[in-house]
C-alpha angles and dihedrals in degrees: 000000000000120000115260092248091054092048091049092051090052091049092052091053093048094047092049088054090054092048093051091048092052092052086064091050093252104149099169134151094255090069090053090052092052091053090048089059091050090050090052092049092054090060086077116083091216091056093048091049093051097045113132127215091248090066092058093042089056092045089054090051090053093047091047091050089053089051090053091050092051090050090050090052089066096045098052125077093216107080099211120179117279093185098114092043091052092047088052090050091051092050092047090054091048091051092050091045092055093045090059098057110120091334115113091176093062091043091055093045092054092045092051092047093055104254093141094059095047092044093050092050091051091049090053091055103040099074089061090053093058090080090069106013101038108163101033094043092050092050092051090047093054094045092049092054091047090053091055089049094053091043091056099047111112095346116105095188091055092046090053093047093048089050091050092053100039110032122130110344101042092045090050090055095044094049091048094054119124094228111090094205092053090049091050091051091047091050089052091053092049092048091050093050098045125100135152094278094051092047086056090051089057087070093051105039118077108248093023094107089049090059090052092049091048090055091055090050089051091052089054097045097037107028090167090064099105096185092060092048091049092051090055098041099038100036116013097045090058090065110067094185092055092049092049092052092045091050091057091053098046126092119232096269091050091048089054089052092051092048091049090053090051090050091051092049092050091048092054092048091049093055096055137032095263115111118239116263090222108110124228092247091058091051089054091050093051092047088052091050090052093050093048098047107025096106091066089076088074088072087073088075089073100024104084093173090081087214099109098132096191089055090048088055090055090050092051091048089052090050089054094049090049090053093045093052095045105098095307102133092197090070102041087108087078087076087071091060096096092179091057091057092044091050091049095050093044091049090051088052093051093045090049092050092045089055090053097047095064140347108280142128090291093055112104114245131194094190099100094171090068092050093063090081098040120100100166113156091230092062106116095014095124090047089055092050090052090048092052092047091052092047092051090051096049108127088340114117094181091060092043088056090047091057090052091050089052091053087245100141096072089040092056094046091048089056097045097086129105108288127171090206090057108039114189091021089135090059089050088049088057087061089052091061078086085080091062103032114114090347109117095186093054091047090050090053089054093048092047090053090054092048092052091047091241092122140006130212095246092112091052090046090052086057092049099256137106138189116234130183113220126170091342092308127112114226128193108210138168118253135188114260119236113260 
């Protein structure tokens, strides 16, 4: 096996031959084969480590000559084939891509020589070529994006320079491409380049918000595209102002997608010890959205299509608030939002009354066999409201008292019975024991209701608890369920 310095000398000679040939307009297949050998050589770490500046200077000449040829293609009337030129461009990108792998020195050399500018200009032209040079133009397009991705990995200077040359216009075009692989590669480049400072720039630079909105649309259309999801959950969600402005631009379906991503992020944070990336300001915004729009969920009583998107948004907002208030200390401040608790209890009251007025999705059902085929979005909504109420009352006497003042104790008990439209409502009722726990006045209300015959303790017994009077004191105690 030849020494790395010998191999590199041979590569310089071969690349110079290609460059000289291209100056004469000779785009033939032999030049492509020479570049393929260079690409293969750069798979070896020793070759990458021994690469000399002359190699990259010649590669840039070849890439620039390809750019000139593509430009000429548009200026001339005669639409000659660009196939060999595009193959050469693809191979040049592959060669550059391989040279970057775990080699900061080569990354910096290519950045300093101007590869990012030439590559970006080619990527701006290639989509137009696909109308007449479909396969070869697409291959060059994909390889060019991959090169930028490898150039950015682990190199802050390259990330910053790529951002400077591509944001926002080039990224908008790349993310809007019809080829899913190209879009995936572009998402990877964007994810690699992003940091907190650049997310902030998206609010300031014209077109920045459009890139953010396009990412949400990608998440909706291509949910399997991990890079797009990671951009939203690991970068966008950390900036409340960006999310708020995005939310205003999104249609209802896209808002649902965004809210589902927030729910997923909160769920992951709740499983481990890592704190959620969602900032406090964003939690406040989402709570406000729920309070403003929650009544729209009542339209589901008459809308059997289950496609009411505004109501679905309310349901997703409720899911988020339930997650935030479930043992995530960062969001305990939501307990101080008295209007949020009031809105939740009053909505439960309206939903409960709506279910009694006529038979609809909010009407309790004991026919569980029918529910096996039902997938209505409002299924479980009352259980979620009870869960949120209980979370907001956890170790918070002021909120417990607020529920009593809103006549919420009887309301909650009335809804804690077996209901096919609200599976697991008894478990959610367990959470709402928070309303009674260590609150003598609330326990007295419950006991007085039982004495007057206005309520019995069957709901509590279903949950495994009972209320007992002993020495003038009301005690909430666990009991064994009947078998």
